[in-house]
C-alpha positions, 0 to 999 in steps of 0.5 A: 500500500503506497503512502500518501504524504500530501494531496499531490502525492495522492493525485500523482502526476503520472497521467497515463497510469491513473484512472482519473485521467482516463475518467476525465478523457472518457467523460469529456468526450461523452459529454461533448456529444450530448448537444450541438452548440448547446442544442440538445441532440433530441431536439435536432433529431425530432426536427430532422424527422419533421423535416424529412416528413415535410412538416416544415411548420411543425412545432418541433421545427419551430422549437429548434429555431427557438433554441438556435435563437437563444444559443447562437449569440453566445458563439459570436466572436468579434475579430479581436476576440477571435485573434486573442483567443487563437493566440492564447490557445495556440501559445498554451497548446504549443507550450504543452506540446513542446514540454510533453513531446520535446521534454517528455513531461507526462502531465504536459503531454496528457494535457495536450492530448486532452486539450488540443481536440477540445480546441478543435471542437471549439473552433468547429462550433464557432464556425457552425454558429457563423454558418447558422446565424444568417439562416436564422436571421433570414427566417426571422425577417421572412426573407427565407421560408421557415421550413427551408431555413430549418431544413438547412439548419438541421442538415448542417447540425447533423453534419457537425454532429457526425464530425464531432463523433469522428473527432471524439473517436479519433481523440480517444483512440490517439490518446489511448494509443499514445498512453499505452506507448508511453506506459510501455516506454516508461514503465516506472514513470520516468 
């Protein structure tokens, strides 16, 4: 039985060898698939079925558009905000990659493998919101029929959900393979 002299000793910095890291990885990627930019997947699925059944004015389609009107303004980034966020995340991820890969620091590498795909997911969500906002605004003004705007929004959201699923599977697979390789090369953690 190992002795735990402190909280840091209990938590251990050996990321790939602890259950806590793998619970965070699995939990993070299972939570990302529960919504599409904040809209629950059940609402997207119901709206997709209504669009496929040519029920463009059904309450489920209007419910989706209501959700989008509430969620999309949160994903707006102005140009200065986008540049600042990109610079900070780029610096942080590059620093973690250099410390993890170049200097063989396990905690930095584990953090990079968790945060890099999440940064990609963030930018995918910002891009989706940027594509959906003109659709929603056109439907609100009446410049585009509601069924047509809803069908296009559902189509883009379904594509986004499939890409997020592929990204999450790739992120977990790469993290698991790299963690297994790390554990084989560094059996004692150093």
